[in-house]
N, C-alpha and C positions, 0 to 999 in steps of 0.2 A: 603449791600455787597460792597466789595472793588471796587474801580473805574477800576481796571485792569481786572475785570472779563471777559469782552467781548473779551479780547485778547487771552484767553485760546483756543488753537486749538481744533477742534472736532477730532473724531477718524480718519477720512480720511485726516486731514490736517497736521498731524505730518510728517515732512520730514524723509527720510531714511538717517541716518548718520552713518559714521564709517564702511560702508560695501562695499567699493570700490573693495577690493581684492575678496570678495565673488561674487560680480556681474561679475567680470572678469572671475572667475572660471566657473560660469554658462554660460557665453558667449563661453568659450573654449569648454565646453561639448556640447553646441549646434552646434558649428562648426564641431565637430567630428561626431555628428549624421547626419548632412547634407551631409556627404559623403556616407550615405546609410546604416550605421550600427547602431543597437540599442545601447543605453547606459543608465546607471543609475546614478543619482545623489542623494545622501542622504544629506539632510539638517538636521543636528542634533543639538539639544540644549534643555535646560529646558523650561518649559512653560513660555510664555511671553517674551522670549529672542529676538523675532522678526523674526521667521522663515517665517511666512506668509507674513509679511511686505516685507521681502527681495524678496520672490518669486513674489509677486504682483508687486513690482517695476520693476523687470526684465521683467515680462510679458508685462507691459505697454510700456517698451522701445523696446521690440523685438516682432514684429508682424508677424514673419515668420511662427510661429507654430499655429496649431489649438489646443486650450487648452481644455482638458477634465478633470474634477475634481471629486474626491471622498473623503469623510471624514468618517473614520471608527469610530465606537462607540462600547463600550463593550457589549451593549445590542443587537448588530446586528451580532455577530459572527456566529450565527446559520442561518443567511440569506444566503442561497446558492447563490453564484455569486452576493451577495449584493453590493460589491464594484464595480464589473464590470458593474452592472446595473446602478449604479450612474454615472460611467464614460461615458457610452454610452446612458444615458437618453436623452441628446440633439440630438443624432443621431436618437433615437426612435421617439422623438417628431417631428423632421423635415422630417422623411422618409415617404413620401407619397407612393402611390402604384407605381408610376413611378420610384421613387428612389429605392424602394425595388427590383423592377424588374431588375434594372441595377446591383444589387449586385450579387456576385458569389452565387450559390445555397447554399453552406454550410454556408456562411456568413448570408444570409437571414434566414436560419434555426436557426442559433444561436440567431439572433435578436428575432425570434419567441419565443425561450425558455426564453429569458431574459424579454420579454414583459409581465408584470404582468397582463395586461388586455387582453392578447391573450386567445382564448378558449383553455381549457385543452385537451390534447390528451386522448383517451380512456385508462383506467387503463391497464398497461402492465402485462403480466403474470410474468415477472421478472422485477425489477426496471431498468429504463434506467440509463445510467452512464454518466460521464462527458466527455468522449473521443470525441464524436461527437461535443459537444458544444465547447470544447477547440479548436478543429480543425477549426470549423466555426469562432470562435472569432479571431483566428490567421489570417484567410483569410480576415475577416472584417477589422482588423487592417492594413493589407497590402494594402487592397483596399483604405482605407481612407488615409493612409500615401502616397500612390501614387498620391492622389489629393493635399495634403498639409501635410508637416511634422507634426507629432503628439507630443503633450506634455501631458503626462498622469501624473496628480498630485494626489498622494495618501497621505492624511493626517492621521497620527496615524496608520500606517500599523501594529502595534503590536496588533490591534484589528480586523484585516481583517479576513474575512471568508476564510477557507483553499482553496476552489476551485478558488477563485479570485487570491490568492497568487500563486497557481499552474499555472494559466494562465500567470501571470506576469513573472514567471521564464521561462516558455516556450517561451515567447516573446524574452527574452534575449538570450536563448540558440540557437534560430534559426537565422542563418545568413541572411535569406531572409525576415526577418520581415520588413526591410526597415527603413526609418528615423523616429524612435520613441524614444523620450527621456522620460524616466520614472523618476519622481522626487518623492522621499519618504521623507515626513516631519515627523521626528521621535523625540521622547524624547531622553535624554541621555541614554547611554547603560545600566546604572544601573536600569533604570525604564522599560526596555524592557524585556519581557519574552523571553526565548530561543526558537527559532523556526528554524528548519533545512532549510525550504524553504526560510525564510527571510535571514538566514545566506548565503545561496547560491546566493540570489539576491544581497547581499552586498559584494560579492567577489571583491577584488581590481582589478582583471583582467578586469572587465567591469563596475566597480562602483567607482565614485569619491565622497568622503565624505567631506562635508563642515561643520565644527564644529563652531557653533556660540558661541562666548564668550561675556562677558560684554563689554559695551562701555567704551571708555576712557574719560579722563577729557575734552579734546578738543571737543569730541562729545557732552558732557553735555553743553558746552558753546554754541554750535550751537542750541541745543534744548531750552536753556534758552533765546536765542535771539528771538526765535519764540514766546515764552510766553510773554516776556517783550519787545514788539516791540519798536524800537527806543532807547533802552538802551544797553549799552555794559556791559555784566555781568562781575563782578570782578572775577579773577582767584581763589581767596580764597573761594568765595561763591560757585563756580562750584566744587572746590575740596571738599567742605563740602557735597554738594549734591551727589557727586560720592561716598564719603566715607559712607554716610548714606544708599545708595541703592546698593552699590557694582557694580554700573554701569549697573544694570538690567534694560532694557528699560521700561518694564511695570511698575515696581516700581518707576522708575525715572520719567516717565510721570505723574504718580499719585502724586508724591511728589511735582513736579514743579507746577502742577495745584492747589494742596492744598495750597502750599505756596503763590501763587498769590491770591487765594481766601481769605487767612488770612491777606492780605495786605503787605506781605513781598516784599522787593525790592532786586534785584540781586547785593547787595553791600557787602563790607567787614563787615559793621556794623551788617548785618543780618545773617552772617554765623553761629554765635553761636545759633541763634534761629532755624536754620535748624536742628541742632543736636537734639533739644528738639521736633521738629516737625516730626522727622523720624518715618515712619510707621513700626510697628513691623511685618506687613504682609499685603498683598494685600486683604486678606479675610475681614479684618475690613473695608477697604475702600469700597469693594463691598457691604457688608452688610449695611454700612452707606448710600450708595447711594440708595440701595433697600428700606431702611426704609423711604426714602423721597418720594417714589412713592405711588400711589393710591392702594387700595386693589385689584383693577382689574389688575394693573401692576404686583403686587406680584403673583396673581393667574396665569397670563400669563407666568411669569418667571418659575413657577413650571411646567406649561404645556409644555413650550419649553424644559425644562430639561428632561422630560419624553418622549415627542413625537419626539423631535429632531428638528434641525434647519430647515430642509427642509419640515416641515409639512405645509399642506395647511391651509389657514386662517379658512375655515369652520370647519376643524377638531379641531383646537385650540379653536374656539368659542364653539363647542359642549363640549369639555372637561371642559372649564371654565363655561359652563352653561350660556353664554352670547351671545348676537347678534354679528354679524361681525363688526358692527359700533363701539361697545364697545371695541372689540379687536383691531380695528384700533387705537382707542384713547389710549389704553394701550400700543400698540407698540410705538406710538409717545412719550408717557410718558417715557418708558424705553430707548428710543433713546436719549431723552433729558438728561437722567441721565448718558449717556455714556456706557450703558450696552448692547445695541442692535445696530448692524451695520445698516447703511443705505442700502436701496435696496428694491426690491419688496417682497422678502420673509423674514420674521422676523427671526433673528438669533443672537446669542450672539457674542459680539466682540471677545471673546476668550473662549476656553473651560473652563478656570479657573472660569469664571462666573457661568457656569452650575454646575461645581463641588462644588462651594461654596453654591449655592442654594440647591443642593442635600444634603449637610451636615446639613442643617437646618431642615430636615425632620427626624422624628424618624422611626425606622423600621416598626412600625404599620402604621404610616402615609404613608410611602413609599409603603407598600403593598396595602393599600386602593387606593392610587393614581394610581398604576399600574393596579389594577382591574378596576378602572374607565376608564383608558386609553384603556384597552382591550375592554371594552364594547362599548366605543365611537368609537373606530377604527372599530369594527365589524359592528355597525349600520351605519357607514359612508361608508361601502363597501371597506375598506382597505384590502390589501392582507392578506391571512391567516397567513403568516409568521410574519407580523407586529403585528397582534393580538396575536399570540402565544408568541412573545418575551415579551409582557407585562404579559401574563399569567404565564410565567416561573418565573417572579419576584413577583408574587402575591400569597396570600394564595388561597386555592381552592375556586371557585365561584359556586354558586348554579344554575346559568343560563344554560339552555339547549344548548345554542349555543357554549359553551366553548369546549366541547369534539369534535364536528365536526370541529371546527376551528383548534384545535391542530392536528387532524388527517389529515386535508387538508394541513397544513404546513408540516407534516411528508411526505405526498405523494409528495409534491413539492420538498422536500429535497432529497428523494430517486430518483425522476425523474432527478434531477440535479447531482446526484452522491455523496451525503453526508449522508450515512446511520447513522453515529454517531449523527449528528444533528437530523435526523428523530427519532432516539431512544430517544433523550432528550425530544422532544415534546411528544412522546407517553407515556413516563414514567410520565410526568406531567399530561397527560390525565387520567392516572390510578389513580391519586390522587384526581381527581374531583369526585363529586357525580355522580354515574353511574346508568343508567337504566340497568335492568337485561340483556336485549338483546344486550347491548353495550359491555359488558366485553369480550365475546369470540372473536368477530372480532377485537377488540382492541389488545388483546393478540396475535392474529395471525399476525396482522400487525407489532407488536413489535418484534415478532419472526423473521419475514422476514428481518426487519432492522438490528437487532443484528446478524442475521445469516451471514451477510457480513464480520463480523470481530471478533465475539466471539461466538463460537459454543456452549460452555457450557451455556451461558446466553440464547441463542436462544433455546436450548434444554429445559430449564426450562419454557420459555414462551410458546413454542409449546405444551408442556405437559399440561399447564394450559388451553390453548385454546382448546385442544382436549377434555378436561373434561367438558368444558363449552358450546361449540358450538352445535347447533342443526341442522344447515344446512348441508346437505350431502356433497355438493361440498366443502364447507369450511373445513369439517372434513377430507376429502381426502387430501386437500392441507396441513392441519396441520400434518397429519400422514406422508405424503411425506417429509415435512420439518423436522419433528422429526427424521426420518430415516437418512436423509442427515446430520443433526447435530451430530447424534450418530457416523457416520463415521468420520466426521471432528474433533470431540472432543476426538477421541481415544488417549489415553496416557495423557490426561489432568487431570486425577484423578476424572473424572465425575462419580458420583454415579448412578448406574443403578436400584436402588430399585424401584423408581417411574416408570421407563420404564417397569420393570418386572410386576408391578401391573397393568399397562395399558394393557400390552399384555394379561395377564390373564383375566382382566375384559372385555375388548372388544372382546377377543377371545371367551369367554363364551357366550357373548351376540350375536356375529355373528353366533356361532354354533346353538344357540337357534332359532335365526331368520331363519336360513337355514332349521332347522328341522320343524319349523312351516309353511314353504312355500312348503313342499313336497306335491305334488299332486295338487298344486294351481298355480295361476299365480305368477311367481317369479319376476315380474317387480319391485315390491317394495323393493326387497332385494338389498342392495348396494354391488354388487359383486366387484366393483372396490375397495371399502374400505376393503373388506375381502382379496382381493389379496394383497393389500399394507400392510395389517396387517401381512400376511404370510411373506412378505419381511422383515418386522421388526422382526418377530419371528426368521427368519433365521439368521439375523444379530446378534441378542442377543445370539443365540446358537453358532454362529461363535466366538464371543468374550468370551462367558462363557459356554463352552461345558458341564460342569458338572451341569449346571442349568436345572432342569427338565422342560419340555415344554409339553403343551397339544396340540401342533400344529399337525393337521392331516397330513399325508404324502400326498403331492400334486401329482396328476397324471400328470406327465410331458407330456405324449403323448397327453393329452387333451388341453394343452396350445399351441395354434397356433400363438400367438403373434398378436391377432387382436385388443387388447386394450392396453392402456399404462400400466395398472396393470399387464396384462399377460406378456408383454415384459420385464417389470422390474423384475418380478418373474423368467422368463426364464433366464435373465442375472445372477441372483443369483444362479439358478440351474446349469448353465454352469460353474460358478466359483467353486461351491461345487463339481461338477462332476470331474473337473480338479484336485482339491485338493485330492479327494478320490482315484485318480489313474485311472479314466476311460480313455479309448483309445481316442487319440486326434481326430480322425474322428467323434466320437460321440459328443465330447465336441463342435467341430466346427459346427455340425448340430444344437445343442441348441443355439449356439452363432448366427448363421444365423437367426434363428427365433426371437431371442431377439433384434438383431440390427435393421433390417429394415432401415428406415430413422430416424437417431437419431435426436431428437428435439434439439432446441437451449438450450445451457447449462443454467440451473437455479438451485436454491437450491432444488426445488421440484423434479426434474428429475435427480439430481446428482447421486443417487445410481445406476441407470441404466448405466450411463456413466462410473462410477467407476468400476463396475464389468465387463463390456465389455472390458474396457481398460486393466485391470489386467489379464483377461483371455487371451487376445491377447499377453500380455507380456510374460506369462509363456508358451504359446503355441509356442513361438519364432516367431510369425508372426509380426516381428518388423517393416517391411515396412508399413503394414496396421496400426499398432499401432502408428507409427510416423505420418502418415497422420491424424489420429484422434487427436493426441496431438497438431499438428499444427493448426487444426481447432479449438480446444478448446482454445488454446493460443490466437488466434485472437479474440475470444469472451471476454476473461478476461483481456488481456494485457492493461495496462494503465487505468483500470476502477476501480470501487469501490468494486468489488467482491474479497475482500482481501483474504479470506480463500480459495475460489475456485481457485484463481490464484496461491496461494501457493501450493495447491494440484496438479494442473496441472504442475507447475514447478518441484515439487518433482518427478512427474511421468517422466518428461524429464530427470532428473538425473538418474532414474532407467533404462530408455531406454539406456542412454549413457553407464552406467555400464554394462548392459546386452550385449552390442556390444563390450565391452572391451575398450571403450574410457575413460580411467581413469581420465585424466586431465579435460576433459569436465564434467564428472560426478561429480568430486569434486567441481569444480567451481560452477556448477549449484546447488548442494545441499547446498553449503555454502551460496549462494545467498538467498535461502529460510530461512536459519537459521538467517542470518544477518538482513534480512528484518523483520522476525517475524510477529507478529500480534498485534492488539491493546492491547491484554492481555500479551504481551511479549513472547508468545510461538506460533510457527506455528503449523499446524496440522502435524501428522505423525512424531513426533519428534524421536521416537525410530528407525524408518526406516531411517530417515535422518542421525542419528548418525551412524547407521550400514553402510550406504553407504560411509559416510566420513571415517570411520575406514577402510573399505575395500580398498578404493582408496588410502589413506595415507600409508597403509601397502604395497600396490602394488608399491607405489613410493619409498618405503624404508624409509619413514618418521615415524618411530616407535614412537618417542617421541611425535610428534604431535598427533598421533593416541591415545596415552596414555592420553594426555590432554583431548581429546574428551571423552574417557572412564571415566575419573575421574569426569568430569562434569555430565555425565549421572548417575554415581554412587551416586552422591550427590542428584540427583532428584529421583532416584529409578525407578523401573519398576512396572507398575500397574499390580496387580494380574489378570490373565485371559485375559489381553490385547493380541489380536491375533497377533499383530506386534512384541511382545516381543521375540519370538524365532529367528527372523531374527537378532535382535541385539545380542542375545546370541551367534549365530554362528559367527558373525563378531568379537565379543569379543574373541571367541576361536581362531580365526585367528590371532588376535593380540598377544594373549598369546603364540601361536606357534612361531610367529616371535621373541618373547622375550625369547624363549627357555624353557618355562614352560609348558611342554607337559601334565603333570598331570592335571593342572588347565584347560587347553584347553579341555582335554577329559571329565572332569566333566561338563564343560559348554555345550559341544556338546550333552552329554546324557540328560542334563536338557532340552536343545532345542528339542531334539527328543521326550522326554516325553510330553512336552507341545503340540507339533504338533500332535502326535498320539492321545492325549486326545481330541484335537479339530477336529479330523477326517481328518487331513492332512497327507497323507501317500506318496503322489507323490513326487519324487525327483525333478520334474520340478519346484516345488515351493521352496523347500529347500533341497539341497543334503547334509544333515548333516551326513548320514551314511558313505559316502566315506571319508568325513573329519575325522570322528571318527575312521574309519578303518586306516587311515594314522597315527593317534596318537597311536592306539594300535600297529601298526607295529613298530613305533619308540621305544615303550616300550617293544618290544619283545613278544607281545601277538598276534601271527599270527592267531591262531584259531578264536579268537574274531573278528579280522579284516576280516578274510575270510567270517565269518557268515554275517557280516554287508554288505560286498561287494556283496555277492550272493543275499541277499535280495534286495539291491538297483538295481542291474542289472536286476533282475526279474521284479521289479516294472517299471523300465525304459523301458524294452522291451514291457510290457503290455501297457504303456502309449503312445508309438510310437512317442516320440518327440526326434529327432536326437541328440540335444545337451545333453539331459539327458542320452541317451544311450552312447554317446561318453565319458562323464565324468565318468560314471560307468565302462566302458571298460578300461579307463586309470588306474583307481585304481585297477581293476582286473589284469591288466598287471604288475603293480608294485608288486603285491603279488605273481605273477607267477615266474617261473624260466625257463631257457633254451629257447628252440625254442618257447614255448607257450608264454613266456614273450614278445618276439618281435612280435609274431603274434597278440596278443591282443592289444599291443600298436599301431601297424601298423593299425589295424582295427579301433582303437579309432581315429587316425589321419584321416583315410579315412571318417569316419562318421562325424567328426567335420569340415572337410574342406569346404563343401558347406554351412555350417551354418554361422550365423553372430557372432558366439562365438569366436572372434579372440584371446582373451587372453587365453581361455581354450584350443584352438588349439596350442598356443605357449607353454603352459605347457605340453601338450601331446607330442609335438615335442621335448621338452627338455628330457622327460623320454624315448622317442624312441631313441634319439641320444645317451643317456647314455647306453641304452641296446645294441645298435649296437656297441658302442665302447667297451663294456665289451666282446662282441663276436669277436672282432677284425676287424669288418667292419668299419674302420676309415673313408673311403670315404663316406659311407652312413651316418655315424654319423655326419660328418661335414656338409653334405647337410641338414640334419634334424635340426641341431643346428643353422645353418645360417638362415634357413627359420624361425625358432622360434624366433631368435634374432631380425630379421627385424620386425616381427609381434609385439613382446613385446615392441620394441622401438617405433614403430608407435603408439601403444596404450598409450605410456607414462608410462608404467609399469617398472619403473627403477629396482626394486628388482628382478623380474624374468629375466629381460634383463642382469643384472649383473651375475646371476647364469648361464645363457646361454652363456655369453661371456667367463666365466671361463671354462665351459665345452668345449667350442669350442677350447680354447687355450690348454686344456688338451688333446684334440683329435688331436692336431697337426695343428689346423687351424691357418692360418696366415692372417693378415689383407690384404685382396685384395682390389683393388680399389672400388669395388662395395659392400664391406661388411660393414654394419653399425656397426659391432663389433668394428670398429675403434673409434667410436664416444664416447665422454664423455656423462654422463647422461644428462647434460644440452643441449648438441647438439642433443641428441636423442629426447628429448621432443620437442624442437623447430622444428627440421626437420620433426618429425611425424605430427605436426599440419600444418606446411607449405605444406607438401605433400597432406594433405586433403583439401587444398585450402584456408586456413586462411591467411589473410594479416599480415604484421609485427605488425601493431598497435593492431590488434585483439589478436595476440599471446601474446604480452606484457601484455595486460589486463587480459587474461586468466591465465597466469603464474605469474602475479604480479611482473614483472621485467621491466626494462627500455627498451625503443626502441633500445638504443645503445647495450644492452646485446643481444637482439634478432639478430641484424645485425652481431654482433661478432660471435655468435654461428653458424649462417648460413654460414658465410664466412669460418669458420673452417670446417664445414661439407662439403661444396663444395670442399675444397682442399683435404680433406681426402678421399672423395668418387670419386674424379677425374672427377667431372662434372662441367659444366660452368654456370648453372643457375637453377632457380626454376622449369622450365618446365621438367628437367630431374630428379628431386628429387623423384617423386613418384616411378619411376621404380627402382631407386637406393636403396631406403629404404624399398621397399615392402609395400607400403601404402595399407590401406583397399580399397575395391572395390569402383568404382565410385558411385554406389548406396549408399554405406555406407557413403562415404564422403559427398554426397548430403544431406543425412539425418542429418549428424552432422552440416552441414552448415545451414540447415533450422532451427535448434535449436538455 
């Protein structure tokens, strides 16, 4: 070997050159963080450009921070909070009982979740979610940062697990996180996958990006001086080295070391030889070095590639089939070759080394190695998620431990709030050789996981579980989950043929079991299963009324609400009784027996919550409904119950629209649509589109409503879907606003046909008859209109729900003439006034004002029209407000100081929300306008209304009641 060999520096001896500006930028970011605010630095560059070297050099020079590190890997993306666990591993290792006692309770609880050696909690009835852990981790970070500023280094965040990324984003969002500097070591942008959370973390407002480029010729000269000590490198030689490597530090160091080993000197005479020595790629250099190692060293390199840099030596030894002494020798061998870094834990000097080793293995070899790694990890007691990560990359294995390990990993993923990762593990488990008794529980667990984000998939898995399970309790859970998924999958095109078959099959079996138990001890009969099967039958009949059913009529009087199955069935009966037009007091009685103490929301009990909530909605018990919604929102918000959260938010939009809060209803419904689900579609899409169309038409935004309708037309309406009539009625409202009365009437009759076929006759659910009567009246078909109105008024009076009676009376008044017209409209106003139906009251006041004006009572007309105008304006219903304003003008109304008829549509919307207690920033977010626009509108409204400030606004514009405003604020 050449005499200069001993001069070549080791991995840790290369100096950091050419990075003074980058070190200064890191120092500046650290100074910003030390003022108490979190900040992000992104160190970006291709592999081997010196990102880690830069960061390590800065950390050695600045000891003010406590450094916590995590390195992400593609095989660890399914490890829930895997990166966070790496970051806080030193904290876990050093936290004795005394240290943990000093932590805030939430922080100690978070450490418990992250500690892979902590005892598992008992299996929950519904999977835990990430919210509590995120909160606890935030408090842990604040606690640690209060002791010493934190530097959180995350290498390769493009491979980070989603919950860890969610926590990093939360750290930056919160101003009270404290002095925390997050450093992301990333590849160049073209090698990063698009991730919304990562993009948010890299926002320029709180992130400074340091882009590392190649070194310059002067930097090459400094490195050459390190290799050839005592010699002054010739500039032409350095320029040749730079040209051969493009200034890439890793290639450059390899080239210089190789040149020295070949006996070259840093002179002008040897510059031409540098061109012939140029490495076509670092891969060849790595493979050359690896070929010089022992077979044990090659085996260890493979083990490190699969098991990861942080693997303990005993695990590496088990994978290699060697003793730990042999592994220590192999580590030394790889270190001498420059492939493994110095330190107590063996690890490659750079990820490029691992990638190169990986490329040497064929797909079959890789599968076998991962299967071996999984088996070794299991036998060594590694966490289930580590074992499962290898099983995901291997072909199915015949060992009996594989399925339990995958199910354990799925349980932990659900516990930490990552249902998609759990589903990935469980699908892999399904591919393994299964015992007969394993398949049913596995399918049920998979149905629970996918039920968080994809109801159609969960429905399929729950069906398979139900057909396979023999345990009675598990079968009940599967049936409850199947019913829940059927509700959440409505409108997704889900085929119900399998569900129909199950209803028939299990219904026949349950009837036979019940018959066989007559006159005997019936303890063996699964009454709960039978009750839940009746719930499923009722739901299928609700969505497919023409489907024949063998379900026996349940004796409602015998259902006292003593068991979960009875309460769930009572909730369904209450909703069906409401739809069929039963009196409200009777429906309320059923609802009281169904409600009791509602259990915590989960997929298994969701049908009960759903039917109770919607019965309250149509009974107009909106305050009670709002309390229930707020309770459910607290359970689902910020957690992994994606579909349930979307359903609760859609219910919030329905409540807002029912109160007449048009702007809030539109914003809330739009939020559900924008967020969607993992499959790209949220639940209840037809109803969401109906609410958006209703709200947009009320705001006078007919073109925007047409855009929603066209998108829905492209998707189509599922035949028999029970939500379809609501959309048809909303579409009819849009066609009416566009002046196409014939199309509107056709849609309304189709809506009515579907509702009646489904057994829905109550106008409380859908007042299509009065809408159709209005269309008939426009077309001059008074007798047809009168027939529909008489029918609706009769049904409304029997139902005893004031809103419904008021709406029917309003339409009856529009059809009447003379004194009867005013009398009926006045009664409609009287009936609607105490209800939460503010927008319906505004419409009734409009019609009453017109009727009074026609009779010559202009004073009465102006009073009614002004009151209606204030209500419509406060609701954000621009189109009705515009009609009211014009009628007020026609009746001789003049803009008084306290008349909101003076306000522009924009001023009406802003003033209405401000009167309900919303702040300027909240109003801007809800209306999608700037803060300056909100301030301008409020200033104009104050001037026109003759008031001095916000505290007088509610009285001036006639805002909804304090209770209603409170409900809106709680949403």
